[in-house]
C-alpha positions in Angstrom: -18.8 -32.7 19.6 -17.8 -33.4 16.2 -20.1 -30.8 15.2 -18.1 -28.4 17.2 -14.9 -29.3 16.0 -16.1 -29.1 12.2 -17.5 -25.4 13.4 -14.0 -24.5 14.6 -12.1 -26.0 11.7 -14.3 -23.8 9.4 -14.0 -20.8 11.5 -10.3 -21.4 11.4 -10.1 -21.6 7.6 -12.2 -18.8 7.3 -9.9 -16.6 9.4 -6.8 -17.6 7.6 -8.7 -16.6 4.4 -9.5 -13.3 5.7 -5.8 -12.9 7.0 -4.5 -13.8 3.5 -6.8 -11.0 1.9 -5.8 -8.4 4.5 -2.0 -9.0 3.9 -2.6 -9.0 0.3 -4.4 -5.6 0.6 -1.6 -4.2 2.8 1.0 -5.2 0.5 -1.1 -3.2 -2.4 -1.5 -0.2 -0.1 2.1 -0.2 0.5 2.9 -0.2 -3.1 0.8 3.0 -3.7 2.2 4.6 -0.9 5.5 4.1 -2.6 4.4 5.2 -5.7 2.8 8.4 -4.3 6.0 9.1 -2.5 7.9 8.8 -5.7 5.6 11.2 -7.5 5.8 13.8 -4.9 9.6 13.8 -5.1 9.6 13.8 -8.9 7.2 16.9 -8.5 9.3 18.5 -6.0 12.2 18.0 -8.2 10.2 19.6 -11.3 9.6 22.7 -9.0 13.0 22.9 -8.0 14.3 22.8 -11.6 11.7 25.6 -12.5 12.7 27.8 -9.8 16.6 27.3 -10.7 15.7 28.1 -14.0 13.6 31.2 -13.4 16.5 32.6 -11.4 18.8 31.9 -13.8 16.9 34.1 -16.4 17.1 37.2 -13.8 
């Protein structure tokens, strides 16, 4: 019986560790997504500025 309890405690610790790692990875991915969205907005703004500048020349 004690061996079974030890195994369950060990599995619980491993599960907690994996969960912490996955939560950390999720945060990193969410940060990457936010950075990519900001980069896209910056690029769109640059393209709009170029369009405005090109239309002002004509």
